[in-house]
ROMIDO-819216 format. One record per residue (C-alpha): x, y, z; residue in three letters. Coordinates in steps of 0.25 Angstrom, whole numbers, padded with zeros to 4 digits, always signed. Layout:
<nodes>
XYZALA ...
</nodes>
This chain:
<nodes>
+0139-0001-0057MET +0137-0011-0069LYS +0122-0014-0072PHE +0124-0029-0069GLY +0128-0025-0054ASN +0117-0015-0053GLU +0107-0024-0059TYR +0110-0035-0048VAL +0111-0025-0037ALA +0097-0020-0039GLN +0091-0034-0040MET +0081-0040-0030VAL +0090-0050-0024PRO +0080-0061-0023GLU +0075-0059-0038TRP +0089-0059-0044GLN +0086-0072-0052GLN +0074-0065-0058ALA +0082-0053-0064TYR +0088-0053-0078MET +0101-0061-0078ASP +0109-0049-0083TYR +0123-0055-0080ASP +0119-0068-0089CYS +0115-0059-0100LEU +0128-0051-0099LYS +0136-0064-0100THR +0129-0068-0113ILE +0131-0054-0119LEU +0146-0056-0116ARG +0146-0069-0123GLU +0140-0062-0135ILE +0150-0051-0134GLN +0161-0061-0134THR +0156-0069-0146SER +0154-0056-0154LYS +0169-0051-0151LYS +0174-0065-0155ARG +0165-0064-0168SER +0171-0050-0171GLU +0185-0055-0170ARG +0182-0066-0179GLN +0175-0057-0189GLY +0163-0066-0190ASP +0154-0056-0197LEU +0147-0067-0206LYS +0140-0073-0195HIS +0134-0060-0191LYS +0127-0059-0204LEU +0122-0073-0205SER +0117-0072-0191GLY +0108-0060-0196ARG +0103-0068-0208ARG +0099-0080-0200ASN +0090-0072-0191PHE +0084-0064-0202SER +0072-0074-0203GLY +0068-0071-0188LEU +0064-0057-0193THR +0052-0062-0200LYS +0048-0072-0189ARG +0046-0060-0179TYR +0041-0050-0189SER +0027-0050-0181ARG +0034-0046-0168ALA +0042-0034-0174SER +0042-0026-0187SER +0053-0028-0197SER +0059-0014-0194ARG +0061-0019-0179ASP +0068-0031-0183ILE +0078-0024-0191GLU +0081-0014-0180ASN +0082-0025-0169HIS +0090-0038-0167ASP +0080-0046-0159ILE +0065-0049-0157LEU +0058-0052-0144VAL +0047-0061-0144HIS +0037-0062-0132ALA +0028-0074-0129THR +0019-0078-0117THR +0024-0090-0110GLY +0015-0101-0103ASP +0016-0094-0090ASP +0010-0081-0096GLY +0023-0073-0095PHE +0030-0067-0107GLU +0042-0073-0113LYS +0052-0066-0122TYR +0061-0072-0133GLU +0071-0064-0141THR +0076-0067-0155THR +0088-0061-0161ILE +0086-0057-0175LEU +0100-0053-0179LYS +0111-0062-0172VAL +0126-0064-0176ALA +0133-0077-0175GLU +0143-0071-0165ALA +0136-0072-0152GLY +0123-0078-0158ARG +0121-0088-0147GLU +0124-0079-0136SER +0114-0069-0141GLU +0104-0079-0142LEU +0107-0084-0128VAL +0107-0069-0123PHE +0092-0066-0128PHE +0088-0080-0123LYS +0093-0077-0109THR +0088-0063-0110LEU +0074-0067-0113ASP +0074-0078-0102LEU +0079-0067-0092GLU +0068-0057-0097PHE +0057-0068-0096ASP +0062-0071-0082LYS +0062-0057-0077VAL +0048-0054-0084ASN +0042-0066-0078HIS +0047-0063-0064PHE +0043-0048-0065TYR +0029-0052-0069ARG +0027-0062-0058SER +0032-0053-0047LYS +0022-0042-0052VAL +0011-0051-0052GLU +0014-0055-0037GLU +0015-0040-0033LEU +0002-0037-0040VAL -0005-0048-0032LYS +0002-0043-0019GLU -0004-0029-0023ALA -0018-0035-0023VAL -0015-0040-0009VAL -0010-0027-0004LEU -0022-0020-0010ASN -0031-0028-0001ARG -0022-0025+0011GLN -0024-0010+0008MET -0039-0012+0007ASP -0039-0019+0021ALA -0030-0007+0027LEU -0039+0004+0022ILE -0051-0004+0027ALA -0044-0005+0040PHE -0041+0010+0041ARG -0056+0014+0038ILE -0061+0003+0048LYS -0052+0009+0058LEU -0056+0023+0056ASP -0071+0020+0055GLN -0072+0009+0066PRO -0087+0011+0069SER -0094+0017+0057SER -0089+0006+0047LEU -0092-0006+0056LEU -0105-0010+0048SER -0110-0007+0034CYS -0124-0005+0039SER -0119+0009+0045GLU -0117+0021+0038THR -0103+0021+0032VAL -0095+0033+0031SER -0081+0037+0033VAL -0078+0046+0045ASP -0069+0056+0039ILE -0064+0062+0052ASN -0060+0048+0057ALA -0049+0046+0047LEU -0036+0052+0049ASP -0035+0062+0038SER -0041+0066+0025LYS -0030+0061+0016LYS -0031+0047+0024HIS -0046+0047+0023ARG -0046+0049+0008LYS -0035+0038+0007THR -0044+0028+0013LEU -0056+0032+0006ALA -0050+0032-0007GLU -0044+0018-0005GLU -0059+0014-0002MET -0064+0020-0014GLY -0072+0031-0005ILE -0073+0045-0010LYS -0072+0055+0002ILE -0077+0069+0000GLU -0070+0081+0006GLU -0081+0084+0016ASN -0079+0071+0023GLY -0091+0063+0016SER -0089+0050+0009ASN -0095+0044-0003GLY -0108+0041+0003GLY -0114+0028-0001ASP -0102+0024-0009SER -0093+0025+0004THR -0103+0017+0012LYS -0102+0006+0003GLU -0087+0006+0001ARG -0082+0007+0015VAL -0089-0005+0020PRO -0084-0013+0008GLU -0070-0009+0010ALA -0071-0012+0025LEU -0076-0026+0022SER -0061-0029+0019VAL -0059-0030+0034LEU -0068-0042+0035ASP -0058-0050+0027HIS -0045-0047+0033ILE -0037-0049+0046ARG -0023-0044+0051LEU -0011-0052+0048ASN +0000-0054+0059LYS +0012-0045+0055ASN +0022-0054+0062GLN +0021-0066+0070GLU +0021-0065+0085THR +0024-0076+0096PRO +0010-0075+0100LEU +0005-0077+0086TYR +0014-0090+0085THR +0009-0095+0099ILE -0006-0093+0094ARG -0003-0101+0082ASN +0003-0112+0089VAL -0009-0113+0099LEU -0018-0112+0086LYS -0024-0099+0091LEU -0030-0089+0081SER -0020-0078+0078ASN -0030-0070+0070GLN -0033-0056+0075GLU -0046-0048+0074GLU -0044-0036+0064LEU -0044-0025+0074LYS -0046-0011+0068PHE -0035-0003+0077THR -0025+0008+0074ARG -0014-0001+0078GLU -0018-0012+0068ASN -0020-0002+0057LEU -0005+0003+0060LYS +0000-0011+0059LYS -0008-0014+0046ILE -0002-0001+0040GLU +0012-0004+0044GLU +0011-0019+0039ARG +0004-0015+0026LEU +0015-0003+0024LYS +0026-0014+0024ASP +0018-0022+0014VAL +0017-0011+0004PHE +0032-0007+0006ILE +0036-0022+0003ASP +0026-0022-0009PHE +0032-0009-0014TYR +0046-0015-0013ARG +0042-0027-0021LYS +0037-0018-0032LEU +0050-0010-0032ARG +0058-0022-0033HIS +0050-0027-0045LEU +0050-0014-0052LYS +0065-0014-0050ASN +0066-0028-0056TYR +0059-0024-0068SER +0068-0012-0070PHE +0081-0020-0068LEU +0078-0031-0077ASN +0073-0021-0088THR +0086-0014-0086LEU +0094-0026-0087ALA +0088-0031-0100ILE +0090-0017-0106SER +0105-0017-0101LYS +0108-0031-0107ILE +0101-0028-0120MET +0109-0016-0122LYS +0122-0024-0119LYS +0117-0034-0129TYR +0115-0024-0140ASP +0128-0018-0138LYS +0136-0031-0138ILE +0128-0037-0150CYS +0126-0024-0157SER +0111-0027-0157ARG +0098-0018-0157ASN +0090-0028-0147ALA +0089-0020-0134ALA +0078-0011-0139LYS +0069-0022-0144LEU +0071-0031-0131TYR +0069-0019-0122MET +0056-0016-0129GLU +0051-0030-0126MET +0056-0028-0111VAL +0048-0015-0110ASP +0035-0023-0115LYS +0037-0034-0105SER +0030-0036-0092TYR +0043-0032-0085LEU +0043-0018-0089THR +0029-0016-0095SER +0021-0020-0082SER +0017-0008-0074ASP +0011-0016-0062GLU +0023-0013-0053ILE +0023+0002-0055ASN +0008+0002-0053LYS +0009-0006-0040LEU +0020+0003-0035MET +0012+0016-0037LEU +0000+0009-0030ARG +0008+0005-0018VAL +0015+0019-0017GLU +0001+0025-0018SER -0005+0016-0007ILE +0007+0016+0002PHE +0009+0032+0002VAL -0006+0034+0004GLU -0009+0023+0015HIS +0005+0021+0022PHE +0012+0035+0020ALA +0001+0045+0023SER +0001+0049+0008SER +0015+0054+0010ASN +0022+0048-0003ARG +0036+0051+0001SER +0034+0044+0014LYS +0027+0032+0007GLY +0038+0031-0004MET +0049+0031+0007ASN +0043+0019+0014LEU +0040+0011+0001LEU +0054+0013-0006ARG +0065+0005+0000PRO +0075+0012+0009LYS +0089+0012+0004VAL +0099+0010+0014THR +0111+0019+0012LYS +0125+0015+0016GLU +0129+0027+0024ARG +0144+0031+0025HIS +0143+0033+0040ARG +0139+0018+0042ILE +0152+0014+0034THR +0160+0024+0042PHE +0155+0020+0056SER +0157+0005+0053THR +0171+0007+0048GLY +0174+0016+0061PHE +0168+0005+0070LEU +0176-0006+0063VAL +0188+0002+0066GLY +0184+0004+0080CYS +0182-0011+0082THR +0196-0015+0076VAL +0203-0004+0084SER +0196-0008+0097LEU +0199-0023+0094LEU +0214-0019+0092THR +0214-0011+0105ALA +0208-0022+0113LEU +0218-0032+0108GLY +0229-0022+0111MET +0223-0019+0125PHE +0222-0034+0129VAL +0236-0036+0124HIS +0242-0024+0131ALA +0236-0026+0144ARG +0238-0042+0143ASN +0223-0043+0147ILE +0222-0058+0142MET +0234-0061+0152GLY +0228-0054+0164ALA +0222-0060+0176GLU +0208-0057+0172GLY +0208-0062+0158GLN +0201-0075+0161LYS +0190-0068+0169ILE +0189-0057+0158TYR +0187-0068+0147MET +0176-0075+0155GLU +0168-0062+0158THR +0171-0051+0149MET +0174-0058+0136PHE +0161-0065+0135PRO +0154-0051+0137LEU +0162-0045+0126TYR +0162-0057+0116SER +0147-0054+0114LEU +0150-0042+0106PHE +0160-0049+0098ALA +0150-0060+0094PHE +0139-0049+0090VAL +0149-0040+0082VAL +0154-0052+0074LEU +0140-0057+0071HIS +0137-0043+0066MET +0149-0042+0058ILE +0146-0056+0051MET +0132-0051+0049TYR +0137-0038+0042ALA +0146-0047+0033SER +0134-0055+0030ASN +0126-0043+0025ILE +0138-0038+0017TYR +0139-0051+0009PHE +0124-0052+0008TRP +0123-0039+0001LYS +0135-0042-0007ARG +0128-0055-0012TYR +0114-0049-0013ARG +0108-0057-0002VAL +0095-0049+0002ASN +0097-0050+0017TYR +0087-0039+0021PRO +0076-0046+0014PHE +0080-0060+0020ILE +0081-0054+0034PHE +0068-0046+0032GLU +0074-0033+0036PHE +0066-0020+0034LYS +0070-0013+0021GLU +0081-0003+0023GLY +0084-0007+0038THR +0094-0019+0035GLU +0108-0016+0040LEU +0120-0017+0030GLY +0133-0023+0034TYR +0139-0009+0037ARG +0128-0007+0047HIS +0130-0021+0054VAL +0145-0018+0054LEU +0143-0005+0060LEU +0135-0011+0072LEU +0144-0023+0073SER +0157-0014+0074PHE +0150-0004+0083GLY +0146-0015+0093LEU +0161-0020+0091GLY +0167-0007+0094THR +0158-0005+0107LEU +0161-0019+0112ALA +0176-0017+0110LEU +0176-0003+0117CYS +0169-0010+0129ALA +0180-0021+0129VAL +0191-0011+0129LEU +0184-0002+0140VAL +0181-0014+0148ASN +0196-0018+0147LEU +0201-0004+0150ASP +0192-0003+0162MET +0197-0016+0167GLU +0212-0012+0165MET +0211+0002+0169ASP +0215+0004+0184PRO +0205+0015+0185ASN +0193+0007+0181THR +0196-0007+0184ASN +0189-0007+0197ASP +0176-0003+0191TYR +0172-0018+0187LYS +0157-0015+0185THR +0160-0005+0174TYR +0170-0014+0167THR +0161-0026+0167GLU +0148-0018+0162LEU +0155-0013+0149VAL +0150-0025+0141PRO +0136-0025+0147LEU +0135-0011+0143PHE +0139-0014+0129VAL +0128-0025+0128VAL +0118-0016+0134ALA +0121-0005+0124LEU +0120-0015+0112VAL +0106-0020+0117ILE +0101-0006+0120ALA +0105-0002+0105ILE +0098-0015+0100SER +0085-0012+0106VAL +0085+0003+0105CYS +0072+0008+0099PRO +0078+0020+0093PHE +0081+0021+0078ASN +0096+0019+0080ILE +0106+0008+0077PHE +0097+0002+0066TYR +0085+0000+0074ARG +0077-0008+0063SER +0088-0018+0062SER +0089-0019+0078ARG +0075-0021+0080PHE +0074-0032+0068PHE +0085-0039+0075PHE +0078-0039+0089ILE +0065-0043+0082MET +0072-0055+0075VAL +0079-0059+0088LEU +0066-0059+0096PHE +0060-0068+0085ARG +0072-0078+0087CYS +0070-0078+0102ILE +0055-0080+0101ALA +0057-0092+0091ALA +0048-0099+0087PRO +0037-0089+0090LEU +0040-0081+0077TYR +0040-0085+0063LYS +0054-0088+0059VAL +0060-0078+0048ASN +0074-0078+0042LEU +0079-0067+0051PRO +0074-0075+0064ASP +0082-0087+0061PHE +0093-0080+0055PHE +0095-0072+0068LEU +0093-0084+0076ALA +0104-0091+0068ASP +0113-0079+0071GLN +0110-0081+0086LEU +0115-0095+0086THR +0129-0090+0082SER +0129-0080+0094GLN +0127-0090+0105VAL +0140-0085+0112GLN +0135-0071+0111ALA +0122-0075+0118LEU +0130-0082+0129ARG +0138-0069+0130SER +0125-0062+0133LEU +0121-0073+0143GLU +0135-0070+0150PHE +0131-0055+0150TYR +0119-0058+0158ILE +0126-0067+0168CYS +0138-0059+0170TYR +0131-0046+0172TYR +0119-0052+0179GLY +0125-0063+0188TRP +0140-0061+0187GLY +0148-0052+0196ASP +0153-0043+0184PHE +0159-0033+0193LYS +0170-0042+0197GLN +0170-0049+0183ARG +0165-0062+0188GLN +0154-0071+0183ASN +0148-0084+0188THR +0140-0086+0175CYS +0147-0099+0170LYS +0145-0105+0184SER +0130-0102+0184SER +0120-0113+0180ASP +0110-0102+0174VAL +0121-0097+0165TYR +0125-0110+0160SER +0111-0114+0157THR +0109-0101+0149PHE +0122-0104+0143TYR +0115-0115+0136PHE +0102-0108+0133ILE +0108-0096+0127VAL +0116-0104+0117ALA +0104-0112+0113VAL +0094-0100+0111ILE +0098-0096+0097PRO +0098-0111+0092TYR +0084-0113+0099TRP +0079-0101+0093SER +0083-0106+0079ARG +0077-0120+0083PHE +0064-0114+0086LEU +0064-0106+0073GLN +0066-0119+0065CYS +0055-0126+0072VAL +0046-0114+0069ARG +0049-0114+0054ARG +0048-0130+0054LEU +0033-0129+0060VAL +0029-0117+0051GLU +0036-0120+0038GLU +0036-0135+0039LYS +0050-0135+0034ASP +0058-0148+0038SER +0071-0141+0036SER +0068-0132+0048GLN +0067-0144+0057GLY +0081-0148+0053PHE +0085-0134+0056ASN +0079-0135+0069ALA +0087-0148+0072LEU +0100-0141+0069LYS +0097-0130+0079TYR +0093-0141+0089LEU +0106-0148+0087LEU +0113-0135+0089THR +0106-0133+0102ILE +0111-0146+0107VAL +0125-0144+0102ALA +0126-0130+0109VAL +0120-0135+0122CYS +0131-0146+0122LEU +0142-0137+0119LYS +0138-0128+0130THR +0137-0139+0140ALA +0150-0144+0136TYR +0157-0131+0138SER +0151-0130+0152LEU +0152-0145+0156ASN +0165-0151+0149ARG +0164-0166+0147GLY +0165-0177+0136ASN +0150-0180+0136ALA +0147-0165+0133TRP +0159-0164+0123ARG +0154-0176+0115ILE +0139-0172+0115ALA +0144-0158+0111THR +0152-0163+0099PHE +0141-0172+0094VAL +0130-0162+0094PHE +0139-0150+0090SER +0144-0158+0078ALA +0130-0162+0074LEU +0125-0148+0075ALA +0137-0143+0067THR +0135-0153+0056PHE +0120-0150+0055TYR +0121-0135+0056GLY +0132-0134+0045THR +0124-0143+0036TYR +0112-0134+0038TRP +0120-0121+0037ASP +0126-0125+0023ILE +0114-0133+0017VAL +0102-0126+0022TYR +0106-0112+0027ASP +0116-0109+0016TRP +0109-0118+0005GLY +0123-0124+0001LEU +0128-0138-0002LEU +0116-0143-0009HIS +0119-0155-0018ARG +0111-0151-0031PRO +0119-0137-0031SER +0132-0135-0038LYS +0144-0136-0029SER +0135-0139-0017TRP +0131-0125-0016LEU +0118-0117-0019ARG +0115-0115-0034GLU +0115-0100-0031ARG +0126-0093-0023LEU +0128-0079-0020LEU +0143-0079-0017VAL +0150-0082-0030PRO +0161-0090-0024HIS +0156-0104-0020LYS +0169-0106-0011SER +0162-0096-0001VAL +0151-0106+0001TYR +0161-0118+0003TYR +0169-0109+0013VAL +0157-0105+0021ALA +0152-0119+0022MET +0166-0124+0028VAL +0167-0112+0037VAL +0153-0115+0042ASN +0157-0129+0046VAL +0170-0124+0052VAL +0164-0113+0061LEU +0153-0123+0065ARG +0163-0132+0071LEU +0168-0121+0081ALA +0160-0129+0091TRP +0171-0139+0091LEU +0179-0130+0100GLN +0169-0133+0111THR +0171-0148+0111VAL +0186-0148+0107LEU +0190-0138+0118ASP +0200-0130+0109PHE +0209-0123+0119ASN +0217-0111+0114ILE +0226-0106+0125SER +0225-0091+0122PHE +0210-0091+0120LEU +0200-0090+0132HIS +0188-0099+0131ARG +0179-0087+0130GLU +0187-0083+0118THR +0186-0097+0111MET +0170-0096+0114ILE +0170-0082+0107ALA +0178-0087+0095LEU +0169-0099+0093ILE +0157-0089+0093ALA +0164-0080+0083ILE +0165-0092+0074LEU +0151-0095+0075GLU +0147-0081+0072ILE +0156-0081+0059ILE +0149-0094+0055ARG +0136-0088+0056ARG +0140-0076+0048GLY +0144-0084+0037ILE +0131-0092+0038TRP +0123-0080+0037ASN +0127-0076+0023PHE +0125-0089+0017PHE +0111-0091+0024ARG +0106-0078+0019LEU +0112-0081+0005GLU +0104-0094+0005ASN +0091-0087+0010GLU +0093-0076-0001HIS +0095-0086-0012LEU +0082-0093-0008ASN +0075-0080-0009ASN +0081-0078-0023VAL +0076-0091-0027GLY +0062-0088-0023LYS +0063-0073-0028PHE +0059-0069-0014ARG +0062-0055-0012ALA +0051-0049-0003PHE +0046-0053+0011LYS +0032-0055+0013SER +0026-0044+0021VAL +0014-0048+0029PRO +0001-0041+0026LEU -0008-0034+0037PRO -0021-0040+0032PHE -0025-0054+0029ASN -0037-0056+0020TYR -0046-0068+0024ASN -0048-0074+0010GLU -0057-0085+0015ASP -0067-0075+0020GLU -0066-0067+0007ASP -0070-0080-0001ARG -0082-0083+0008ASP -0087-0069+0007SER 
</nodes>
């Protein structure tokens, strides 16, 4: 792999604008090389000599910065100054320059100096941020250690007036005892005694930290939100219990892991940029036949980027504290938790995915041949089958297609370096790749197709066609199996991802009682494209709960209860998004969330009218459906393209964003056109397209499939826009809540 590709691959995606622009410098070097080749062909040797004479005076000007011997051995001088902002700035002067490529060489060093200043400035600012964060973590550790000692000594340390001594037997172990004591600055003797009067003074002083702290909420709960709305106090008394200690340690452990990850990224940032400068200077020396790389790298080695040792010190300190306090002094265990988990692509995943793809294609082919050979579509029970069994099995088609679209999204996100695990807040090392999602989707597809074939075979086989109960229960068994696997508590079938999905789904259902994060509204948007799947689930309940499934008969559509829930089920996803927008409008005071809420409110009205028209035909319903659907379509399309995708802004070139991840602009224009066309699929409802060889249920399924495809396209550009917003703000890390909150007001008063 070329260094340029490897360099880009190792960048922190959100910091890519802060790295050395290696490609730009390479482009300038190519111009220099082209100029020199042209000059050599023309034999322009006189200009080279004159160029050296013209710059001989510069040697005297910078004699203070470098000895005459250094000037003779090197072709450049690097001059360091301090800017108004307190940061160092570097300026390189070429001592020996030829006419051929002269302007390009000057541009090269001017660009190199600017890039290096940018890198140096960014690195220093980030180090200062982490040093401040380390101070906060140090105070958190003080509180944790005080909490531990308070918990181990609940009675003897309640007041300073009593004789204060650490009960050695009350602590867990000798090693743990020493850890706490050493952090407190207390020397413990081997016989179990402490430092006497010194200990008596230091323990109460350390425990005084507990008077100025309270526990932070780890995550918002519905009760927390309700108490806020009712203006009731949400502060909890600091209770010294083992349960609270465990929660505090878990939360602080996550904070240290995240902090250590930041340190690793910043250390790698320094290494990569230093390596890039070294590589580009070697290329410069080779192309221009210079001796400049050594002197420039000496300057780089003296700069803050490479000379600062703050990051290494912080890393060693974090490792020491983490191993001692969160890994029971087991360094191997502690470092395994601190270091990022590299997800290895396993050949068995690829093989299994390919195998299941083959099974799915084979079963689809077999199903088509089976239907054609037995003329099932022309049989007497065809209409009954399409009205009963088809809605049951179409549920799996909707879910599988959505998963395939999501796998495609992951593939293209990775290809264009969209940091989707960070955006979705996945736990590091647990995110699924596109192969894993394809494995699950085609596994479900294979299972569903097997059920369809088994169902048809049982229906047609004279030895089994009398057992209607078994025949009709096949799809219910598959649904029950999928639900059982989804909620299975055992560590199989990607438990972390399953539980994350269930948690976010619950937050969507419980809107607006939870603070809205990106995974919450992203999943709610996915559910708005799965309305037909939700209606299929409603049909499952009706068919197996109230319908006479043994005779393949159902009275669902004639039931008023079913018709009522037919409206409610279709509205639930849009209502959830509406409430999320209202919550964000109240919390963030962002007027755009109000307009977004209006979009979903219009969609709710349009969906209700379309449902009413499908159940009760009439011109009045048709006109109302057309008007509100057209309005919702126009509003939704505008919002998708302008706000969610960030496109079609007038100040930008070609009406697109200034920064695009896909190099071909035509992709964006095609996506916008496809989005509009697929959003117009609702026209089928009011125009009553009738295709003789397609059943009404088939037409409904096709419309639902088009909406799922539209959502899959929307997903890529929505996350691309979110990623570019993070890049613009250099936002590469999520904020991890701290367990303790210091009451600064009380500290000032005291």
